[in-house]
VMD Tcl script that builds the backbone (N, CA, C; Angstrom):
set m [mol new atoms 453]
animate dup $m
set s [atomselect $m all]
$s set {name element resname resid chain x y z} {
  {N N MET 1 A 125.322 61.548 100.314}
  {CA C MET 1 A 124.173 62.429 100.179}
  {C C MET 1 A 124.512 63.516 99.166}
  {N N THR 2 A 123.711 63.647 98.132}
  {CA C THR 2 A 123.964 64.658 97.116}
  {C C THR 2 A 123.469 66.022 97.592}
  {N N GLY 3 A 123.845 67.063 96.861}
  {CA C GLY 3 A 123.388 68.405 97.196}
  {C C GLY 3 A 121.893 68.539 97.103}
  {N N ASP 4 A 121.264 67.810 96.127}
  {CA C ASP 4 A 119.804 67.885 95.981}
  {C C ASP 4 A 119.096 67.281 97.169}
  {N N GLU 5 A 119.671 66.221 97.768}
  {CA C GLU 5 A 119.057 65.604 98.937}
  {C C GLU 5 A 119.214 66.461 100.162}
  {N N ARG 6 A 120.329 67.147 100.280}
  {CA C ARG 6 A 120.574 68.019 101.431}
  {C C ARG 6 A 119.769 69.298 101.347}
  {N N TYR 7 A 119.633 69.831 100.147}
  {CA C TYR 7 A 118.961 71.122 99.948}
  {C C TYR 7 A 117.874 70.961 98.891}
  {N N PRO 8 A 116.786 70.267 99.208}
  {CA C PRO 8 A 115.730 70.102 98.213}
  {C C PRO 8 A 115.069 71.438 97.908}
  {N N LEU 9 A 114.525 71.515 96.702}
  {CA C LEU 9 A 113.807 72.738 96.332}
  {C C LEU 9 A 112.638 72.955 97.284}
  {N N PRO 10 A 112.351 74.177 97.653}
  {CA C PRO 10 A 111.225 74.404 98.558}
  {C C PRO 10 A 109.919 74.063 97.870}
  {N N ARG 11 A 109.009 73.521 98.648}
  {CA C ARG 11 A 107.674 73.207 98.119}
  {C C ARG 11 A 106.708 74.327 98.461}
  {N N ALA 12 A 107.169 75.293 99.212}
  {CA C ALA 12 A 106.344 76.439 99.572}
  {C C ALA 12 A 107.259 77.638 99.693}
  {N N VAL 13 A 106.773 78.781 99.280}
  {CA C VAL 13 A 107.515 80.028 99.378}
  {C C VAL 13 A 106.576 81.099 99.900}
  {N N ILE 14 A 107.087 81.915 100.823}
  {CA C ILE 14 A 106.339 83.057 101.325}
  {C C ILE 14 A 106.887 84.311 100.680}
  {N N PHE 15 A 106.015 85.098 100.087}
  {CA C PHE 15 A 106.409 86.391 99.511}
  {C C PHE 15 A 106.184 87.446 100.567}
  {N N ASP 16 A 107.193 88.258 100.869}
  {CA C ASP 16 A 106.955 89.398 101.765}
  {C C ASP 16 A 106.461 90.556 100.933}
  {N N ASP 17 A 106.315 91.747 101.540}
  {CA C ASP 17 A 105.788 92.900 100.814}
  {C C ASP 17 A 106.660 93.303 99.636}
  {N N THR 18 A 108.012 93.160 99.805}
  {CA C THR 18 A 108.887 93.539 98.698}
  {C C THR 18 A 108.732 92.566 97.529}
  {N N ALA 19 A 108.473 91.304 97.838}
  {CA C ALA 19 A 108.247 90.334 96.768}
  {C C ALA 19 A 106.896 90.531 96.094}
  {N N ALA 20 A 105.891 90.898 96.892}
  {CA C ALA 20 A 104.572 91.202 96.305}
  {C C ALA 20 A 104.667 92.397 95.370}
  {N N LEU 21 A 105.442 93.392 95.772}
  {CA C LEU 21 A 105.651 94.550 94.887}
  {C C LEU 21 A 106.402 94.149 93.622}
  {N N ALA 22 A 107.383 93.282 93.759}
  {CA C ALA 22 A 108.143 92.802 92.605}
  {C C ALA 22 A 107.222 92.019 91.667}
  {N N LEU 23 A 106.374 91.170 92.228}
  {CA C LEU 23 A 105.429 90.406 91.445}
  {C C LEU 23 A 104.484 91.345 90.683}
  {N N GLY 24 A 103.974 92.340 91.384}
  {CA C GLY 24 A 103.073 93.298 90.762}
  {C C GLY 24 A 103.729 94.104 89.652}
  {N N ALA 25 A 105.054 94.253 89.730}
  {CA C ALA 25 A 105.784 95.022 88.734}
  {C C ALA 25 A 106.294 94.099 87.600}
  {N N GLY 26 A 105.980 92.811 87.655}
  {CA C GLY 26 A 106.345 91.889 86.605}
  {C C GLY 26 A 107.734 91.293 86.732}
  {N N ASN 27 A 108.295 91.270 87.915}
  {CA C ASN 27 A 109.618 90.666 88.100}
  {C C ASN 27 A 109.570 89.212 87.620}
  {N N ILE 28 A 110.566 88.852 86.822}
  {CA C ILE 28 A 110.587 87.518 86.191}
  {C C ILE 28 A 110.670 86.395 87.231}
  {N N MET 29 A 111.524 86.564 88.212}
  {CA C MET 29 A 111.716 85.518 89.228}
  {C C MET 29 A 110.422 85.276 90.019}
  {N N ALA 30 A 109.822 86.348 90.523}
  {CA C ALA 30 A 108.580 86.246 91.291}
  {C C ALA 30 A 107.461 85.682 90.431}
  {N N SER 31 A 107.359 86.175 89.213}
  {CA C SER 31 A 106.300 85.679 88.301}
  {C C SER 31 A 106.500 84.212 87.963}
  {N N ARG 32 A 107.727 83.790 87.796}
  {CA C ARG 32 A 107.994 82.391 87.455}
  {C C ARG 32 A 107.557 81.459 88.578}
  {N N LEU 33 A 107.805 81.848 89.832}
  {CA C LEU 33 A 107.373 81.031 90.954}
  {C C LEU 33 A 105.854 80.871 90.944}
  {N N VAL 34 A 105.143 81.944 90.663}
  {CA C VAL 34 A 103.682 81.887 90.630}
  {C C VAL 34 A 103.198 81.004 89.473}
  {N N VAL 35 A 103.835 81.129 88.321}
  {CA C VAL 35 A 103.466 80.289 87.166}
  {C C VAL 35 A 103.754 78.838 87.462}
  {N N GLU 36 A 104.908 78.539 88.072}
  {CA C GLU 36 A 105.235 77.149 88.401}
  {C C GLU 36 A 104.245 76.582 89.422}
  {N N ALA 37 A 103.800 77.425 90.367}
  {CA C ALA 37 A 102.804 76.966 91.351}
  {C C ALA 37 A 101.462 76.675 90.675}
  {N N GLU 38 A 101.166 77.384 89.608}
  {CA C GLU 38 A 99.928 77.116 88.853}
  {C C GLU 38 A 100.010 75.745 88.160}
  {N N LYS 39 A 101.182 75.395 87.691}
  {CA C LYS 39 A 101.371 74.121 86.981}
  {C C LYS 39 A 101.528 72.939 87.945}
  {N N ASP 40 A 102.109 73.191 89.127}
  {CA C ASP 40 A 102.447 72.120 90.073}
  {C C ASP 40 A 101.696 72.338 91.383}
  {N N PRO 41 A 100.636 71.584 91.628}
  {CA C PRO 41 A 99.856 71.796 92.852}
  {C C PRO 41 A 100.633 71.519 94.138}
  {N N ALA 42 A 101.805 70.845 94.037}
  {CA C ALA 42 A 102.616 70.592 95.234}
  {C C ALA 42 A 103.435 71.800 95.645}
  {N N LEU 43 A 103.602 72.765 94.734}
  {CA C LEU 43 A 104.311 74.007 95.041}
  {C C LEU 43 A 103.285 75.061 95.468}
  {N N ARG 44 A 103.551 75.708 96.588}
  {CA C ARG 44 A 102.598 76.702 97.121}
  {C C ARG 44 A 103.282 78.040 97.303}
  {N N VAL 45 A 102.550 79.086 96.956}
  {CA C VAL 45 A 102.996 80.462 97.142}
  {C C VAL 45 A 102.033 81.121 98.129}
  {N N TYR 46 A 102.607 81.667 99.210}
  {CA C TYR 46 A 101.813 82.335 100.233}
  {C C TYR 46 A 102.222 83.804 100.343}
  {N N ILE 47 A 101.247 84.657 100.592}
  {CA C ILE 47 A 101.534 86.053 100.878}
  {C C ILE 47 A 100.749 86.398 102.145}
  {N N PRO 48 A 101.440 86.816 103.211}
  {CA C PRO 48 A 100.746 87.214 104.437}
  {C C PRO 48 A 99.869 88.451 104.149}
  {N N ALA 49 A 98.704 88.485 104.749}
  {CA C ALA 49 A 97.794 89.610 104.536}
  {C C ALA 49 A 98.441 90.956 104.873}
  {N N LEU 50 A 99.227 90.977 105.940}
  {CA C LEU 50 A 99.872 92.228 106.316}
  {C C LEU 50 A 100.931 92.649 105.308}
  {N N SER 51 A 101.561 91.706 104.637}
  {CA C SER 51 A 102.526 92.025 103.574}
  {C C SER 51 A 101.777 92.581 102.359}
  {N N LEU 52 A 100.634 92.000 102.070}
  {CA C LEU 52 A 99.847 92.497 100.948}
  {C C LEU 52 A 99.351 93.913 101.228}
  {N N ALA 53 A 98.949 94.156 102.461}
  {CA C ALA 53 A 98.508 95.507 102.846}
  {C C ALA 53 A 99.670 96.511 102.736}
  {N N ALA 54 A 100.865 96.111 103.162}
  {CA C ALA 54 A 102.028 96.999 103.057}
  {C C ALA 54 A 102.394 97.278 101.600}
  {N N ALA 55 A 102.276 96.251 100.750}
  {CA C ALA 55 A 102.547 96.428 99.317}
  {C C ALA 55 A 101.514 97.373 98.691}
  {N N GLU 56 A 100.254 97.203 99.049}
  {CA C GLU 56 A 99.199 98.089 98.528}
  {C C GLU 56 A 99.403 99.519 98.958}
  {N N ARG 57 A 99.917 99.683 100.158}
  {CA C ARG 57 A 100.214 101.047 100.657}
  {C C ARG 57 A 101.258 101.729 99.770}
  {N N GLU 58 A 102.231 100.932 99.283}
  {CA C GLU 58 A 103.306 101.475 98.446}
  {C C GLU 58 A 102.875 101.683 97.009}
  {N N ARG 59 A 102.052 100.772 96.476}
  {CA C ARG 59 A 101.640 100.886 95.073}
  {C C ARG 59 A 100.180 100.475 94.939}
  {N N ALA 60 A 99.343 101.404 94.601}
  {CA C ALA 60 A 97.913 101.143 94.452}
  {C C ALA 60 A 97.660 100.090 93.386}
  {N N GLY 61 A 96.780 99.152 93.684}
  {CA C GLY 61 A 96.383 98.124 92.735}
  {C C GLY 61 A 97.120 96.806 92.874}
  {N N VAL 62 A 98.216 96.777 93.653}
  {CA C VAL 62 A 98.967 95.555 93.820}
  {C C VAL 62 A 98.126 94.469 94.475}
  {N N ALA 63 A 97.371 94.839 95.492}
  {CA C ALA 63 A 96.558 93.822 96.202}
  {C C ALA 63 A 95.540 93.154 95.271}
  {N N GLU 64 A 94.878 93.929 94.433}
  {CA C GLU 64 A 93.917 93.365 93.505}
  {C C GLU 64 A 94.596 92.460 92.495}
  {N N HIS 65 A 95.755 92.889 92.001}
  {CA C HIS 65 A 96.497 92.072 91.022}
  {C C HIS 65 A 96.903 90.743 91.629}
  {N N VAL 66 A 97.575 90.785 92.782}
  {CA C VAL 66 A 98.075 89.583 93.447}
  {C C VAL 66 A 96.914 88.700 93.909}
  {N N GLY 67 A 95.883 89.314 94.468}
  {CA C GLY 67 A 94.730 88.568 94.965}
  {C C GLY 67 A 93.959 87.831 93.894}
  {N N ALA 68 A 94.111 88.268 92.633}
  {CA C ALA 68 A 93.410 87.608 91.528}
  {C C ALA 68 A 94.142 86.382 90.993}
  {N N LEU 69 A 95.347 86.159 91.451}
  {CA C LEU 69 A 96.150 85.017 90.955}
  {C C LEU 69 A 95.711 83.745 91.663}
  {N N PRO 70 A 95.230 82.750 90.927}
  {CA C PRO 70 A 94.684 81.549 91.561}
  {C C PRO 70 A 95.708 80.714 92.332}
  {N N SER 71 A 96.972 80.800 91.993}
  {CA C SER 71 A 97.967 79.949 92.662}
  {C C SER 71 A 98.620 80.627 93.863}
  {N N VAL 72 A 98.147 81.822 94.220}
  {CA C VAL 72 A 98.676 82.528 95.387}
  {C C VAL 72 A 97.654 82.475 96.527}
  {N N ALA 73 A 98.095 82.007 97.679}
  {CA C ALA 73 A 97.236 81.948 98.849}
  {C C ALA 73 A 97.544 83.126 99.766}
  {N N ILE 74 A 96.541 83.917 100.085}
  {CA C ILE 74 A 96.695 85.025 101.004}
  {C C ILE 74 A 96.441 84.464 102.401}
  {N N GLU 75 A 97.448 84.576 103.271}
  {CA C GLU 75 A 97.359 84.044 104.631}
  {C C GLU 75 A 96.856 85.131 105.570}
  {N N GLY 76 A 95.681 84.933 106.115}
  {CA C GLY 76 A 95.077 85.894 106.997}
  {C C GLY 76 A 95.717 85.914 108.390}
  {N N LEU 77 A 95.325 86.897 109.145}
  {CA C LEU 77 A 95.832 87.055 110.505}
  {C C LEU 77 A 94.780 86.471 111.452}
  {N N ASP 78 A 94.844 85.156 111.663}
  {CA C ASP 78 A 93.890 84.512 112.568}
  {C C ASP 78 A 94.339 84.730 114.006}
  {N N PHE 79 A 93.617 84.106 114.940}
  {CA C PHE 79 A 93.938 84.314 116.369}
  {C C PHE 79 A 95.366 83.946 116.695}
  {N N ALA 80 A 95.802 82.769 116.266}
  {CA C ALA 80 A 97.176 82.323 116.560}
  {C C ALA 80 A 98.206 83.279 115.984}
  {N N ALA 81 A 98.002 83.692 114.744}
  {CA C ALA 81 A 98.951 84.609 114.096}
  {C C ALA 81 A 98.943 85.971 114.765}
  {N N ALA 82 A 97.742 86.499 115.082}
  {CA C ALA 82 A 97.652 87.804 115.726}
  {C C ALA 82 A 98.353 87.798 117.087}
  {N N THR 83 A 98.163 86.719 117.826}
  {CA C THR 83 A 98.828 86.602 119.110}
  {C C THR 83 A 100.328 86.542 118.977}
  {N N ALA 84 A 100.810 85.702 118.043}
  {CA C ALA 84 A 102.265 85.563 117.816}
  {C C ALA 84 A 102.890 86.855 117.334}
  {N N VAL 85 A 102.224 87.538 116.391}
  {CA C VAL 85 A 102.750 88.798 115.848}
  {C C VAL 85 A 102.805 89.849 116.953}
  {N N GLY 86 A 101.737 89.956 117.723}
  {CA C GLY 86 A 101.703 90.921 118.826}
  {C C GLY 86 A 102.812 90.679 119.856}
  {N N LYS 87 A 102.990 89.419 120.226}
  {CA C LYS 87 A 104.033 89.087 121.194}
  {C C LYS 87 A 105.410 89.369 120.628}
  {N N ARG 88 A 105.628 89.078 119.346}
  {CA C ARG 88 A 106.927 89.346 118.736}
  {C C ARG 88 A 107.204 90.849 118.717}
  {N N LEU 89 A 106.213 91.630 118.363}
  {CA C LEU 89 A 106.409 93.089 118.296}
  {C C LEU 89 A 106.598 93.683 119.692}
  {N N ARG 90 A 105.925 93.129 120.671}
  {CA C ARG 90 A 106.066 93.621 122.043}
  {C C ARG 90 A 107.462 93.309 122.579}
  {N N GLY 91 A 108.014 92.155 122.160}
  {CA C GLY 91 A 109.308 91.732 122.667}
  {C C GLY 91 A 110.504 92.392 121.984}
  {N N VAL 92 A 110.255 93.147 120.928}
  {CA C VAL 92 A 111.332 93.780 120.193}
  {C C VAL 92 A 111.548 95.201 120.717}
  {N N GLY 93 A 112.814 95.530 120.942}
  {CA C GLY 93 A 113.130 96.884 121.414}
  {C C GLY 93 A 112.851 97.926 120.352}
  {N N ARG 94 A 112.586 99.147 120.775}
  {CA C ARG 94 A 112.253 100.232 119.841}
  {C C ARG 94 A 113.361 100.435 118.808}
  {N N THR 95 A 114.620 100.251 119.182}
  {CA C THR 95 A 115.707 100.448 118.212}
  {C C THR 95 A 115.718 99.352 117.169}
  {N N ASP 96 A 115.133 98.176 117.479}
  {CA C ASP 96 A 115.108 97.090 116.518}
  {C C ASP 96 A 114.039 97.290 115.468}
  {N N VAL 97 A 112.993 98.011 115.787}
  {CA C VAL 97 A 111.889 98.174 114.844}
  {C C VAL 97 A 111.797 99.561 114.268}
  {N N GLU 98 A 112.647 100.441 114.671}
  {CA C GLU 98 A 112.661 101.784 114.110}
  {C C GLU 98 A 114.022 102.092 113.541}
  {N N GLY 99 A 114.054 103.105 112.745}
  {CA C GLY 99 A 115.335 103.605 112.253}
  {C C GLY 99 A 115.806 102.966 110.972}
  {N N GLU 100 A 116.006 101.648 110.946}
  {CA C GLU 100 A 116.517 101.019 109.747}
  {C C GLU 100 A 115.421 100.692 108.736}
  {N N GLY 101 A 114.180 100.683 109.154}
  {CA C GLY 101 A 113.077 100.391 108.243}
  {C C GLY 101 A 112.854 101.556 107.292}
  {N N ASP 102 A 111.958 101.347 106.344}
  {CA C ASP 102 A 111.687 102.371 105.346}
  {C C ASP 102 A 111.180 103.672 105.941}
  {N N LYS 103 A 110.288 103.592 106.892}
  {CA C LYS 103 A 109.681 104.787 107.427}
  {C C LYS 103 A 109.823 104.905 108.959}
  {N N GLY 104 A 110.711 104.109 109.536}
  {CA C GLY 104 A 110.894 104.158 110.968}
  {C C GLY 104 A 109.684 103.691 111.753}
  {N N GLU 105 A 108.912 102.771 111.169}
  {CA C GLU 105 A 107.696 102.292 111.819}
  {C C GLU 105 A 107.864 100.846 112.271}
  {N N VAL 106 A 107.010 100.401 113.142}
  {CA C VAL 106 A 107.011 99.011 113.568}
  {C C VAL 106 A 106.720 98.143 112.351}
  {N N ASP 107 A 107.454 97.030 112.228}
  {CA C ASP 107 A 107.374 96.174 111.036}
  {C C ASP 107 A 106.345 95.068 111.218}
  {N N TRP 108 A 105.072 95.435 111.145}
  {CA C TRP 108 A 103.985 94.473 111.262}
  {C C TRP 108 A 104.065 93.415 110.182}
  {N N SER 109 A 104.329 93.860 108.960}
  {CA C SER 109 A 104.415 92.942 107.817}
  {C C SER 109 A 105.519 91.900 108.040}
  {N N GLY 110 A 106.705 92.361 108.448}
  {CA C GLY 110 A 107.826 91.451 108.688}
  {C C GLY 110 A 107.519 90.457 109.805}
  {N N ALA 111 A 106.806 90.906 110.844}
  {CA C ALA 111 A 106.462 90.014 111.947}
  {C C ALA 111 A 105.489 88.931 111.493}
  {N N HIS 112 A 104.554 89.273 110.591}
  {CA C HIS 112 A 103.603 88.287 110.059}
  {C C HIS 112 A 104.355 87.293 109.171}
  {N N VAL 113 A 105.276 87.766 108.357}
  {CA C VAL 113 A 106.107 86.889 107.538}
  {C C VAL 113 A 106.865 85.921 108.412}
  {N N LEU 114 A 107.505 86.440 109.432}
  {CA C LEU 114 A 108.290 85.604 110.320}
  {C C LEU 114 A 107.433 84.521 110.982}
  {N N HIS 115 A 106.243 84.904 111.423}
  {CA C HIS 115 A 105.345 83.923 112.028}
  {C C HIS 115 A 105.053 82.762 111.066}
  {N N LEU 116 A 104.828 83.087 109.789}
  {CA C LEU 116 A 104.503 82.038 108.817}
  {C C LEU 116 A 105.723 81.247 108.374}
  {N N ALA 117 A 106.907 81.848 108.449}
  {CA C ALA 117 A 108.128 81.189 107.958}
  {C C ALA 117 A 108.744 80.248 108.968}
  {N N LEU 118 A 108.475 80.440 110.225}
  {CA C LEU 118 A 109.099 79.591 111.254}
  {C C LEU 118 A 108.536 78.168 111.196}
  {N N PRO 119 A 109.308 77.189 111.645}
  {CA C PRO 119 A 108.854 75.798 111.600}
  {C C PRO 119 A 107.565 75.573 112.382}
  {N N THR 120 A 106.732 74.686 111.817}
  {CA C THR 120 A 105.489 74.246 112.450}
  {C C THR 120 A 105.366 72.757 112.266}
  {N N VAL 121 A 104.301 72.170 112.755}
  {CA C VAL 121 A 104.072 70.750 112.545}
  {C C VAL 121 A 103.896 70.463 111.051}
  {N N GLU 122 A 103.153 71.317 110.353}
  {CA C GLU 122 A 102.935 71.135 108.912}
  {C C GLU 122 A 104.206 71.389 108.107}
  {N N TRP 123 A 105.003 72.367 108.532}
  {CA C TRP 123 A 106.236 72.749 107.835}
  {C C TRP 123 A 107.398 72.652 108.821}
  {N N PRO 124 A 107.898 71.422 109.119}
  {CA C PRO 124 A 108.923 71.256 110.154}
  {C C PRO 124 A 110.243 71.976 109.856}
  {N N ARG 125 A 110.530 72.254 108.594}
  {CA C ARG 125 A 111.740 73.026 108.243}
  {C C ARG 125 A 111.422 74.499 108.045}
  {N N GLY 126 A 110.184 74.882 108.271}
  {CA C GLY 126 A 109.780 76.248 108.000}
  {C C GLY 126 A 109.570 76.447 106.517}
  {N N ARG 127 A 109.300 77.677 106.140}
  {CA C ARG 127 A 109.115 78.013 104.711}
  {C C ARG 127 A 110.049 79.168 104.390}
  {N N PRO 128 A 110.734 79.100 103.254}
  {CA C PRO 128 A 111.616 80.207 102.880}
  {C C PRO 128 A 110.819 81.430 102.464}
  {N N VAL 129 A 111.475 82.582 102.588}
  {CA C VAL 129 A 110.853 83.874 102.274}
  {C C VAL 129 A 111.539 84.481 101.049}
  {N N LEU 130 A 110.734 84.812 100.052}
  {CA C LEU 130 A 111.233 85.536 98.893}
  {C C LEU 130 A 111.177 87.026 99.245}
  {N N THR 131 A 112.310 87.715 99.083}
  {CA C THR 131 A 112.373 89.108 99.497}
  {C C THR 131 A 113.484 89.856 98.761}
  {N N ARG 132 A 113.321 91.159 98.672}
  {CA C ARG 132 A 114.385 92.015 98.156}
  {C C ARG 132 A 115.381 92.384 99.260}
  {N N THR 133 A 114.972 92.191 100.528}
  {CA C THR 133 A 115.786 92.629 101.661}
  {C C THR 133 A 116.001 91.488 102.670}
  {N N PRO 134 A 116.867 90.535 102.345}
  {CA C PRO 134 A 117.103 89.408 103.257}
  {C C PRO 134 A 117.646 89.852 104.628}
  {N N THR 135 A 118.321 90.978 104.695}
  {CA C THR 135 A 118.876 91.453 105.979}
  {C C THR 135 A 117.748 91.776 106.973}
  {N N ARG 136 A 116.578 92.005 106.486}
  {CA C ARG 136 A 115.414 92.282 107.344}
  {C C ARG 136 A 115.149 91.121 108.290}
  {N N TYR 137 A 115.512 89.909 107.871}
  {CA C TYR 137 A 115.225 88.698 108.639}
  {C C TYR 137 A 116.481 88.099 109.275}
  {N N ARG 138 A 117.566 88.883 109.299}
  {CA C ARG 138 A 118.829 88.414 109.877}
  {C C ARG 138 A 118.617 88.048 111.344}
  {N N GLY 139 A 119.186 86.917 111.737}
  {CA C GLY 139 A 119.147 86.498 113.121}
  {C C GLY 139 A 117.859 85.813 113.538}
  {N N THR 140 A 116.948 85.583 112.608}
  {CA C THR 140 A 115.667 84.941 112.958}
  {C C THR 140 A 115.688 83.458 112.741}
  {N N GLY 141 A 116.664 82.961 111.985}
  {CA C GLY 141 A 116.741 81.528 111.710}
  {C C GLY 141 A 115.948 81.073 110.515}
  {N N ILE 142 A 115.254 81.998 109.837}
  {CA C ILE 142 A 114.483 81.578 108.663}
  {C C ILE 142 A 115.355 81.683 107.409}
  {N N ARG 143 A 114.998 80.889 106.411}
  {CA C ARG 143 A 115.707 80.917 105.139}
  {C C ARG 143 A 115.109 81.992 104.252}
  {N N THR 144 A 115.966 82.703 103.554}
  {CA C THR 144 A 115.487 83.731 102.638}
  {C C THR 144 A 116.016 83.446 101.241}
  {N N ILE 145 A 115.287 83.912 100.248}
  {CA C ILE 145 A 115.696 83.858 98.856}
  {C C ILE 145 A 115.667 85.301 98.349}
  {N N ARG 146 A 116.819 85.794 97.939}
  {CA C ARG 146 A 116.891 87.162 97.445}
  {C C ARG 146 A 116.321 87.201 96.033}
  {N N ILE 147 A 115.452 88.164 95.798}
  {CA C ILE 147 A 114.886 88.372 94.463}
  {C C ILE 147 A 115.987 88.836 93.520}
  {N N VAL 148 A 116.056 88.163 92.400}
  {CA C VAL 148 A 117.001 88.576 91.371}
  {C C VAL 148 A 116.342 89.719 90.588}
  {N N GLU 149 A 117.017 90.847 90.594}
  {CA C GLU 149 A 116.481 92.032 89.888}
  {C C GLU 149 A 116.736 91.900 88.404}
  {N N GLN 150 A 115.809 92.335 87.603}
  {CA C GLN 150 A 115.949 92.293 86.158}
  {C C GLN 150 A 116.652 93.540 85.677}
  {N N ASN 151 A 117.301 93.426 84.573}
  {CA C ASN 151 A 117.999 94.598 83.971}
  {C C ASN 151 A 117.139 95.213 82.913}
}
mol reanalyze $m
mol bondsrecalc $m
mol representation Tube
mol addrep $m
């Protein structure tokens, strides 16, 4: 078994709020994934709605920019997602969701990302997450891809 067979390229990538901000700022890696998804309909780029909201909170206009890209799918918070996110946040201790975050707030965006990244029937291996902060998802079992910063 070759390395390519063991670790095939992902056919779907989830951008968290840090990746959405990077995309909005013109990061080459994030932009390239979106361009490749435009060329290849088998490659999908997803951004959870709560991640887009968190990115818009940090930088005005990011949501409009990202939302206008035809190859990016914004994943809403439907009943199943809202229930899963709420249960995940309820089950996390206050020290786990406060203190180490940017503003000491509950990480709604991260919980939505986690819900979408975990394995499902459609995505039995889950979906990797593009992020500037892979440690945010430590211990969750999801795969992360660290954004390469440009110089």
